[in-house]
C-alpha positions as CSV (number, residue, x, y, z in Angstrom):
1,M,-72.1,42.3,-86.8
2,Y,-71.1,42.6,-83.2
3,R,-74.7,43.3,-82.2
4,K,-75.7,39.9,-83.8
5,L,-72.7,38.1,-82.2
6,I,-73.5,39.2,-78.6
7,P,-77.0,37.7,-78.5
8,A,-75.7,34.5,-80.1
9,L,-73.0,34.2,-77.4
10,A,-75.6,34.8,-74.7
11,V,-77.8,32.0,-76.1
12,A,-74.7,29.7,-76.2
13,A,-73.9,30.5,-72.6
14,L,-77.4,29.9,-71.5
15,S,-77.4,26.6,-73.3
16,L,-74.2,25.5,-71.6
17,Q,-75.6,26.5,-68.2
18,A,-78.7,24.5,-68.9
19,A,-76.7,21.5,-69.9
20,S,-74.6,21.8,-66.8
21,A,-77.7,22.0,-64.6
22,L,-79.1,18.9,-66.3
23,A,-75.8,17.1,-65.8
24,A,-75.8,18.1,-62.1
25,D,-79.3,16.8,-61.7
26,A,-78.7,13.5,-63.5
27,P,-78.3,10.5,-61.1
28,K,-74.7,9.7,-60.4
29,D,-73.2,6.4,-61.4
30,I,-72.7,4.0,-58.5
31,V,-69.1,2.7,-58.7
32,L,-68.2,-0.9,-57.7
33,G,-64.5,-1.5,-57.0
34,A,-62.5,-4.7,-57.2
35,S,-59.0,-6.1,-57.5
36,V,-58.8,-9.4,-59.4
37,Q,-56.1,-11.8,-60.6
38,M,-56.0,-11.0,-64.3
39,T,-52.4,-12.1,-64.6
40,G,-50.1,-14.3,-62.6
41,P,-50.4,-18.0,-61.4
42,V,-54.2,-18.0,-60.6
43,S,-55.4,-15.7,-63.4
44,N,-57.1,-18.6,-65.2
45,T,-59.6,-18.6,-62.4
46,G,-59.4,-14.9,-61.6
47,R,-60.8,-14.0,-65.1
48,Y,-64.1,-15.6,-64.2
49,Y,-64.7,-12.8,-61.7
50,R,-63.6,-10.0,-64.0
51,D,-65.8,-11.3,-66.8
52,A,-68.8,-12.0,-64.4
53,Y,-68.6,-8.6,-62.8
54,E,-68.5,-6.9,-66.3
55,M,-71.3,-9.0,-67.7
56,A,-73.6,-8.4,-64.6
57,V,-73.0,-4.7,-64.7
58,E,-73.8,-4.5,-68.4
59,K,-76.9,-6.6,-68.0
60,I,-78.2,-4.6,-65.0
61,N,-77.5,-1.3,-66.7
62,A,-79.3,-2.5,-69.9
63,A,-82.4,-3.2,-67.7
64,G,-82.3,0.4,-66.3
65,G,-79.7,0.2,-63.6
66,V,-80.3,0.4,-59.8
67,K,-83.6,1.9,-58.7
68,I,-83.0,4.2,-55.6
69,G,-85.5,6.7,-54.4
70,G,-87.4,6.8,-57.6
71,Q,-84.2,7.4,-59.7
72,A,-82.3,4.9,-61.9
73,H,-78.6,4.9,-61.4
74,K,-76.1,3.2,-63.7
75,L,-73.4,1.0,-62.3
76,A,-69.8,1.5,-63.1
77,L,-66.9,-0.9,-62.5
78,K,-63.5,0.1,-61.3
79,I,-61.2,-2.9,-61.5
80,Y,-57.5,-3.5,-61.0
81,D,-55.2,-6.4,-61.8
82,N,-53.5,-7.6,-58.6
83,Q,-51.2,-9.8,-60.6
84,S,-51.9,-12.7,-58.2
85,D,-50.0,-10.8,-55.5
86,V,-51.8,-10.5,-52.1
87,N,-49.9,-7.5,-51.0
88,L,-50.6,-5.6,-54.2
89,S,-54.3,-6.6,-53.8
90,V,-54.5,-5.0,-50.3
91,R,-52.9,-1.8,-51.6
92,Q,-55.3,-1.7,-54.5
93,Y,-58.4,-2.1,-52.3
94,T,-57.0,0.7,-50.1
95,Q,-56.7,2.9,-53.1
96,L,-60.2,2.0,-54.3
97,V,-61.8,3.2,-51.0
98,S,-59.4,6.0,-50.0
99,Q,-58.5,7.6,-53.3
100,D,-60.9,6.4,-56.0
101,K,-63.8,6.8,-53.5
102,V,-65.8,3.8,-55.0
103,N,-69.2,3.3,-53.4
104,L,-69.0,-0.5,-52.7
105,L,-66.6,-3.4,-53.1
106,L,-66.6,-6.7,-55.0
107,G,-64.0,-9.4,-54.1
108,P,-61.0,-11.1,-55.5
109,F,-60.5,-14.8,-56.1
110,A,-59.0,-17.1,-53.5
111,S,-59.4,-17.3,-49.7
112,N,-56.0,-15.9,-48.8
113,F,-56.8,-12.8,-50.9
114,A,-60.3,-12.4,-49.4
115,L,-58.9,-12.9,-46.0
116,A,-56.4,-10.0,-46.4
117,D,-58.6,-7.7,-48.5
118,S,-61.6,-7.9,-46.2
119,A,-59.5,-6.2,-43.5
120,V,-59.6,-3.1,-45.8
121,S,-63.3,-3.2,-46.2
122,E,-63.7,-3.6,-42.4
123,K,-61.3,-0.7,-41.7
124,Y,-63.1,1.7,-44.0
125,Q,-66.5,0.3,-43.3
126,V,-67.3,-0.3,-47.0
127,P,-69.1,-3.6,-47.6
128,M,-67.4,-6.2,-49.8
129,V,-69.4,-9.0,-51.4
130,Q,-67.1,-11.7,-52.7
131,G,-67.6,-15.1,-54.2
132,G,-63.9,-16.1,-54.5
133,G,-63.0,-17.0,-50.9
134,A,-64.6,-19.9,-48.9
135,S,-62.2,-20.3,-46.0
136,D,-64.0,-20.4,-42.6
137,Q,-61.2,-18.0,-41.4
138,I,-62.7,-15.2,-43.4
139,F,-65.9,-15.3,-41.5
140,S,-64.7,-16.2,-38.0
141,R,-63.3,-12.8,-37.1
142,K,-66.7,-11.2,-36.4
143,F,-66.2,-8.7,-39.2
144,K,-69.4,-6.8,-40.2
145,Y,-68.5,-5.7,-43.7
146,I,-67.5,-9.0,-45.5
147,F,-70.1,-11.1,-47.2
148,G,-69.5,-14.3,-49.2
149,T,-71.4,-16.4,-51.7
150,L,-69.3,-19.5,-51.5
151,A,-70.3,-22.3,-49.2
152,P,-67.9,-22.9,-46.2
153,A,-64.7,-24.6,-47.2
154,S,-64.9,-26.9,-44.2
155,N,-67.8,-28.7,-45.9
156,Y,-66.5,-28.8,-49.5
157,F,-65.9,-32.5,-49.3
158,G,-69.1,-33.2,-47.3
159,S,-71.1,-34.6,-50.3
160,T,-68.0,-36.5,-51.5
161,V,-67.6,-38.2,-48.1
162,S,-71.2,-39.2,-48.1
163,M,-70.7,-40.7,-51.6
164,L,-67.6,-42.6,-50.5
165,K,-69.8,-44.6,-48.0
166,A,-72.3,-45.5,-50.8
167,L,-69.7,-46.6,-53.4
168,K,-69.4,-50.3,-54.2
169,P,-66.9,-51.5,-53.2
170,A,-66.5,-48.8,-50.5
171,P,-62.9,-47.5,-50.2
172,Q,-60.9,-49.0,-47.4
173,S,-58.4,-46.3,-47.1
174,V,-58.3,-42.5,-47.8
175,A,-55.5,-40.0,-48.4
176,L,-56.2,-36.3,-47.6
177,L,-53.8,-33.9,-49.3
178,Y,-54.1,-30.1,-49.1
179,A,-52.1,-26.9,-49.9
180,D,-51.0,-24.7,-47.1
181,D,-53.2,-21.7,-47.8
182,A,-56.3,-20.5,-46.0
183,F,-58.9,-22.2,-48.2
184,D,-57.2,-25.6,-48.4
185,V,-56.4,-25.7,-44.6
186,S,-60.1,-25.0,-43.9
187,V,-61.1,-27.8,-46.3
188,A,-58.8,-30.3,-44.5
189,E,-59.9,-29.2,-41.0
190,G,-63.5,-29.7,-41.9
191,T,-62.9,-33.0,-43.8
192,R,-61.1,-34.9,-41.0
193,P,-64.1,-35.2,-38.7
194,L,-66.3,-36.0,-41.6
195,L,-64.1,-39.0,-42.6
196,K,-63.8,-40.1,-38.9
197,K,-67.6,-40.0,-38.5
198,A,-68.0,-42.0,-41.7
199,G,-65.7,-44.7,-40.4
200,L,-63.2,-44.2,-43.2
201,K,-59.6,-45.0,-42.5
202,V,-57.2,-42.1,-43.2
203,V,-53.8,-43.4,-44.0
204,M,-52.3,-40.1,-45.3
205,D,-52.9,-36.6,-44.0
206,E,-50.4,-34.4,-45.8
207,R,-49.9,-30.7,-46.4
208,Y,-48.0,-29.5,-49.4
209,S,-46.7,-26.0,-50.4
210,T,-49.0,-23.7,-52.3
211,N,-48.1,-23.6,-56.0
212,A,-46.2,-26.9,-55.6
213,T,-45.0,-28.5,-58.9
214,D,-43.5,-31.7,-57.6
215,F,-45.9,-34.4,-56.2
216,N,-43.7,-37.4,-56.8
217,S,-43.1,-38.1,-53.1
218,L,-46.8,-37.9,-52.2
219,L,-47.7,-40.1,-55.2
220,S,-45.1,-42.7,-54.2
221,Q,-46.6,-42.9,-50.8
222,I,-50.1,-43.3,-52.3
223,K,-48.8,-46.2,-54.4
224,S,-46.9,-47.9,-51.6
225,K,-49.8,-47.6,-49.1
226,Q,-52.2,-48.8,-51.8
227,V,-54.6,-46.0,-51.0
228,D,-58.1,-46.4,-52.4
229,A,-59.5,-42.9,-52.4
230,V,-57.4,-39.7,-52.7
231,L,-58.9,-36.3,-51.8
232,V,-56.9,-33.3,-52.9
233,A,-57.6,-29.7,-51.9
234,G,-55.6,-27.3,-54.0
235,H,-55.7,-24.8,-56.9
236,E,-56.0,-25.6,-60.5
237,T,-52.4,-25.5,-61.6
238,E,-51.4,-27.8,-58.7
239,I,-54.1,-30.3,-59.6
240,L,-53.0,-30.3,-63.2
241,N,-49.4,-31.1,-62.1
242,F,-50.7,-33.8,-59.7
243,V,-52.7,-35.6,-62.4
244,R,-49.9,-35.5,-65.0
245,Q,-47.4,-36.9,-62.5
246,A,-49.8,-39.5,-61.3
247,K,-50.0,-40.8,-64.9
248,S,-46.2,-40.7,-65.4
249,L,-45.8,-42.7,-62.2
250,A,-48.7,-45.0,-63.0
251,V,-50.4,-44.2,-59.7
252,A,-54.1,-45.2,-60.1
253,P,-56.1,-45.6,-56.9
254,K,-59.8,-46.4,-57.1
255,M,-60.7,-42.7,-57.3
256,Y,-59.3,-39.2,-57.2
257,S,-61.4,-36.2,-56.1
258,F,-60.4,-32.5,-56.3
259,T,-61.8,-29.3,-54.8
260,V,-61.1,-27.4,-58.0
261,G,-60.5,-28.0,-61.7
262,V,-63.1,-30.6,-62.6
263,P,-65.9,-28.0,-63.2
264,S,-63.6,-25.9,-65.5
265,E,-63.7,-26.4,-69.2
266,D,-60.0,-25.3,-69.5
267,F,-58.9,-27.9,-66.9
268,R,-60.6,-30.7,-68.9
269,K,-59.1,-29.5,-72.2
270,A,-55.7,-29.2,-70.6
271,L,-55.7,-32.9,-69.5
272,G,-57.7,-34.3,-72.4
273,K,-58.5,-38.0,-71.8
274,D,-56.4,-38.0,-68.7
275,A,-59.2,-36.0,-67.0
276,D,-61.5,-39.0,-67.3
277,Y,-62.7,-40.5,-64.1
278,A,-61.8,-37.5,-62.0
279,F,-64.3,-36.5,-59.4
280,G,-64.9,-32.9,-58.2
281,M,-67.6,-30.8,-56.7
282,T,-69.6,-27.7,-57.5
283,A,-72.3,-25.6,-55.8
284,W,-73.7,-24.6,-59.2
285,L,-74.8,-26.1,-62.5
286,P,-76.5,-24.1,-65.2
287,S,-80.1,-25.2,-64.5
288,A,-83.2,-23.6,-66.0
289,A,-84.7,-23.9,-62.5
290,L,-82.3,-21.2,-61.2
291,K,-84.0,-17.9,-62.1
292,D,-83.2,-14.2,-61.5
293,R,-84.4,-10.7,-62.4
294,W,-81.9,-10.0,-65.1
295,F,-80.7,-13.0,-66.9
296,G,-83.8,-15.1,-66.9
297,D,-82.3,-18.4,-65.8
298,A,-78.9,-20.0,-65.4
299,Q,-79.0,-21.8,-68.7
300,Q,-79.7,-18.5,-70.5
301,F,-76.8,-16.9,-68.6
302,A,-74.4,-19.8,-69.4
303,R,-75.2,-19.5,-73.2
304,A,-74.8,-15.7,-73.1
305,Y,-71.6,-15.9,-71.2
306,K,-70.1,-18.5,-73.6
307,A,-71.1,-16.4,-76.6
308,K,-69.5,-13.3,-75.0
309,Y,-66.3,-14.7,-73.6
310,G,-65.7,-17.9,-75.6
311,Y,-65.6,-20.3,-72.6
312,D,-68.1,-21.9,-70.4
313,P,-68.9,-20.4,-67.0
314,D,-68.5,-22.5,-63.8
315,Y,-69.5,-21.8,-60.2
316,H,-66.9,-19.0,-59.9
317,A,-68.6,-17.0,-62.6
318,A,-72.1,-17.6,-61.3
319,S,-71.0,-16.6,-57.8
320,G,-69.4,-13.4,-59.2
321,V,-72.7,-12.4,-60.9
322,A,-74.5,-13.1,-57.6
323,D,-72.1,-10.8,-55.8
324,V,-73.1,-7.9,-58.1
325,E,-76.8,-8.8,-57.8
326,A,-76.6,-8.9,-54.0
327,L,-75.2,-5.3,-53.9
328,V,-78.0,-4.1,-56.2
329,E,-80.7,-5.9,-54.2
330,A,-79.2,-4.4,-51.0
331,M,-79.1,-0.8,-52.4
332,E,-82.6,-1.0,-53.6
333,K,-83.8,-2.3,-50.3
334,A,-81.9,0.3,-48.3
335,G,-83.0,3.1,-50.7
336,T,-79.4,4.4,-50.8
337,A,-75.8,3.6,-51.7
338,D,-74.6,4.7,-48.3
339,P,-72.1,1.9,-47.3
340,K,-73.4,1.4,-43.7
341,K,-77.0,1.2,-44.8
342,V,-76.1,-1.1,-47.6
343,R,-74.2,-3.3,-45.1
344,D,-77.3,-3.6,-42.9
345,A,-79.5,-4.4,-45.9
346,L,-77.0,-7.1,-47.1
347,A,-77.3,-8.8,-43.6
348,A,-81.0,-9.1,-44.0
349,I,-81.7,-9.7,-47.8
350,R,-83.1,-12.9,-49.3
351,F,-83.4,-13.2,-53.0
352,D,-83.2,-15.7,-55.8
353,S,-80.1,-15.4,-58.1
354,L,-79.0,-17.5,-61.1
355,Y,-76.5,-18.9,-58.7
356,G,-79.1,-20.0,-56.2
357,P,-80.9,-18.6,-53.2
358,V,-78.9,-15.9,-51.4
359,A,-79.3,-15.2,-47.7
360,F,-76.3,-14.4,-45.6
361,N,-76.0,-16.0,-42.1
362,A,-74.8,-14.1,-39.0
363,H,-71.2,-14.5,-40.1
364,G,-71.9,-13.1,-43.6
365,Q,-71.7,-16.4,-45.6
366,I,-74.3,-18.4,-47.5
367,D,-74.4,-22.2,-47.6
368,L,-75.2,-24.0,-50.8
369,P,-74.8,-27.8,-51.0
370,Q,-72.0,-29.2,-53.0
371,V,-72.9,-31.6,-55.8
372,V,-70.4,-34.3,-56.7
373,I,-69.5,-34.3,-60.4
374,Q,-67.2,-36.5,-62.5
375,V,-65.6,-36.4,-65.9
376,Q,-67.1,-39.2,-67.9
377,G,-65.6,-39.2,-71.3
378,D,-66.7,-36.1,-73.1
379,N,-69.3,-35.3,-70.5
380,L,-69.3,-33.7,-67.0
381,A,-71.8,-35.7,-65.1
382,E,-73.7,-34.8,-62.0
383,V,-73.1,-38.0,-59.9
384,Y,-74.2,-37.5,-56.3
385,G,-76.3,-34.9,-54.4
386,A,-78.5,-34.5,-51.4
387,K,-80.8,-37.3,-52.6
388,G,-78.1,-39.7,-53.4
389,F,-76.8,-40.9,-56.8
390,V,-78.0,-39.0,-59.8
391,T,-75.8,-40.7,-62.5
392,P,-73.9,-43.9,-61.9
393,P,-70.2,-43.1,-61.1
394,K,-67.4,-44.6,-63.2
395,Y,-65.7,-46.4,-60.4
396,P,-63.2,-47.8,-59.6
397,M,-60.8,-46.0,-61.9
398,P,-58.8,-48.4,-64.1
399,A,-55.0,-48.4,-64.4
400,W,-53.6,-45.6,-66.7
401,N,-52.5,-48.2,-69.3
402,A,-55.9,-49.9,-69.3
403,R,-57.9,-46.9,-70.5
């Protein structure tokens, strides 16, 4: 009996050794790390990035993964919830690179987070590609390891200002309101000279506190000054409060335009009919003309995303997918996952994504034109772009009780 058992044990040991050798020879997963707002005040937007990262990783893995040196590597995602806390986000990114030893980084949502978190990627020389922060401050520090797929915040209202001049009747007065965070301050700093160059009279230029809930004072000023056009740079919860209070105070200028909210299905559902007439902007719409290697085109992506997560993607989700694609393109071009070589490849890549063409400038940012959009009843209409009006705007906005 023992003589039979010993050869059997020997065969089992050899089988284990062979399995171990095969496992050792198998290509290692490439781990992408991120800290995203999955809970807290801005989690409604933060979820776009979590879902986009997950979907992109799954799609790329299903197509064979990342091809490096003749081998196919699977992607893995290590993601933390920063609970909408900047300090926690910085600690989590530090943990991702120093303890978890992830290969490369994806970004958080919001410019103030990207501004702080990118200092971690720079310190440890691990590239971060992020589509959640657009503030010019992020890219003005001559950092080498931060790359962004949102257009510069300073030009977010660029297409809107061009449209203002073309409206009939053109607005005679403008109010510029903005939150006191990195993104919204950059928006305001870029919008002021655009308004001046356009010859538009700015009668209000006011900063408000981030996460503000009370806009009664600003709205009262808009009403008393009889402002025609109101431009608001803020985050989604702030904009929701602003619109609800505008209705309660019966403040109805000729138009409102917001940097965020309007592209979001949840925003429009939250306001219902009160979202009607609101203008916004987006760098992305799900067009079949936007094609990539993995999803086919942006329309196919949008349908698959809605089927998987139960809500429509907007430009946040599309930019999140482009972030993952950029890292894959850079690794394949560099022929390695080495952070410094991937960084150099990112600086030089050019490729078509479902979000649009990606090519980073010397500061690490791409620039896609913003399209003016408007809620028109049950539809989100593309109103104004580089070639002028696409759809007639609903303008001027009627009084709240006249709708």
